[in-house]
C-alpha positions in Angstrom: 43.5 139.9 113.1 41.9 143.0 112.4 43.0 144.3 109.0 43.6 148.1 107.8 43.1 149.1 104.1 45.7 151.4 102.6 44.9 152.4 99.2 47.8 153.3 96.8 49.6 153.8 93.7 52.0 151.9 91.9 55.5 154.0 91.6 57.9 153.5 88.3 61.0 156.0 89.7 62.4 155.1 92.7 65.3 157.2 93.0 66.1 160.2 95.2 64.4 162.8 93.3 61.0 160.9 92.9 61.4 160.1 96.3 61.4 163.3 98.0 58.5 164.7 95.0 56.4 162.0 96.7 57.2 163.3 100.3 56.5 167.1 99.5 53.0 165.9 98.2 52.6 164.3 101.5 53.2 160.4 100.1 54.8 157.8 101.7 57.2 156.0 99.3 56.6 152.0 100.4 58.1 148.8 99.3 56.4 145.2 99.4 58.6 142.4 99.6 57.7 138.7 99.7 56.3 137.7 96.4 58.2 137.3 93.1 59.7 140.8 92.9 59.6 143.8 95.4 56.4 146.1 94.4 57.1 150.0 95.1 54.0 152.0 95.6 53.0 155.2 97.7 50.2 156.1 99.8 49.0 159.4 101.6 50.9 159.6 104.7 47.3 160.3 106.5 46.5 156.8 105.6 48.8 154.9 107.8 47.5 156.8 110.8 45.4 153.8 112.2 48.2 151.5 111.7 51.4 153.4 112.6 49.9 155.7 115.9 48.2 152.6 117.9 49.3 150.0 120.4 47.0 147.5 118.4 48.5 144.9 115.9 46.9 144.9 112.5 47.4 143.0 109.0 47.3 145.4 105.9 45.1 144.9 102.5 47.1 146.9 100.1 45.0 148.0 97.3 47.2 149.5 94.2 43.9 151.2 92.2 44.7 148.8 89.0 43.0 145.9 90.6 45.6 144.6 92.3 45.2 143.7 96.2 47.9 141.9 98.4 47.7 141.3 102.1 50.6 141.8 104.2 52.0 143.4 107.6 54.3 146.2 108.3 58.0 145.0 108.5 59.6 148.4 109.2 59.2 151.9 109.6 61.5 155.0 109.1 60.8 158.3 110.8 62.3 161.9 110.1 64.6 162.4 113.0 63.3 166.1 113.8 59.3 166.0 112.4 59.1 162.5 113.1 57.2 162.3 109.7 57.3 158.9 108.0 59.9 158.7 105.5 59.6 155.1 104.2 57.8 152.0 105.1 58.7 148.1 104.0 55.7 145.7 103.9 55.9 142.0 103.8 53.4 140.1 101.8 51.1 137.4 103.4 50.6 133.8 101.9 48.4 131.2 103.7 51.0 128.5 103.8 53.9 130.8 105.0 54.5 132.0 108.5 55.1 135.5 109.3 57.1 137.1 112.1 55.1 140.0 114.1 55.0 141.9 117.6 51.9 141.3 119.4 50.7 143.7 122.1 50.4 142.0 125.5 46.9 142.5 127.7 46.6 141.6 131.1 43.7 140.6 132.8 42.3 140.5 136.2 43.3 141.8 139.4 46.7 141.1 141.1 46.6 139.9 145.0 50.0 141.0 145.1 49.0 144.7 143.9 46.1 144.9 146.2 48.4 144.2 148.7 50.5 147.2 148.2 53.0 145.3 145.7 54.5 147.1 142.8 53.4 145.9 138.9 56.4 145.7 136.6 55.2 145.4 133.0 58.2 144.1 131.3 57.1 143.1 127.9 54.2 145.1 126.5 54.9 143.1 123.3 55.8 140.0 122.5 57.1 138.7 119.1 56.0 135.7 117.6 55.9 133.4 114.5 52.7 132.0 113.0 50.8 131.4 109.7 48.3 134.3 109.0 45.4 132.6 110.2 46.8 132.1 113.4 47.8 135.8 114.2 46.1 136.8 117.3 45.0 140.4 118.0 46.3 140.4 121.7 48.1 138.0 123.6 46.1 137.7 126.8 47.9 136.9 130.4 45.9 136.3 133.3 47.4 138.0 136.8 44.4 137.1 139.2 46.7 134.6 140.8 49.6 136.7 140.6 51.2 137.3 144.3 54.1 139.5 145.6 57.3 138.3 144.4 55.6 135.8 141.8 56.1 136.3 137.9 54.6 135.4 134.7 57.1 134.2 131.8 56.5 133.2 128.3 56.4 129.8 129.4 53.2 130.1 130.9 51.5 131.5 128.1 52.6 129.0 125.4 50.2 128.5 122.4 49.6 125.5 120.1 48.8 128.3 117.4 52.1 130.3 117.4 55.7 130.5 118.4 57.6 132.9 120.4 60.6 134.1 119.7 61.8 134.5 123.1 63.4 132.3 125.7 60.9 130.4 127.8 62.0 132.2 131.0 61.6 135.8 129.4 59.6 137.9 132.3 56.1 139.4 131.0 55.0 140.7 134.2 56.1 140.5 138.0 54.9 142.0 141.2 57.5 143.3 143.2 57.7 144.2 147.4 57.4 147.9 148.6 57.5 149.9 151.6 53.6 149.7 151.9 52.9 146.0 151.1 51.4 143.9 153.2 51.8 139.6 153.3 49.5 137.9 151.4 46.8 136.4 153.5 47.4 132.9 151.9 51.2 133.3 152.8 50.6 134.4 156.3 48.5 131.3 157.1 50.9 128.8 156.0 53.6 130.8 158.0 51.8 130.4 160.9 50.6 126.7 160.4 54.8 126.0 159.7 55.9 127.8 162.5 53.0 127.3 165.3 52.4 130.0 167.6 53.9 133.4 167.1 56.4 134.6 169.8 54.8 137.8 172.1 56.9 140.8 171.7 59.6 141.5 174.2 58.9 143.9 176.7 60.1 147.1 176.2 
């Protein structure tokens, strides 16, 4: 998985006054969990741009300027209800032998025959939550829709992997194609229906 480096500084004071002062200076108060004790630090708000305002998933390298360096993932984030400025971020430290939970974006591949025949593509799950060792975290979860016809769907059970565990029921729908007014029957389905039913009846005379 791709990684983003965040340069920060440890903070000694964690009270409301100190936190407000950080935000006034356009710094974001952060906490790193998962180690022996929580580590409180701050970093410039603009340094989180490529981590927060993106559909992609990333791990993070936190460098605190005193030689300390930690690999982590973003666990939680709080925004101001009016301005949408970042108020606080929680990170979780990564260890090679400890699985971590993370949301991974879904990427659709191929062209759906159902969509080409007028069906409506319903992208139900644009992100999926998985649990995996850090080395096995994928950048994206690829879902092939090249055989997805009208009325069909692709669920979690269809994209299982040995590298990670999905934290969703197997029958969770990721993507499906629904019929629409302009939809036409797939050629394969028409052929099968013709073979099963024999010759089609002639339309009744008006």
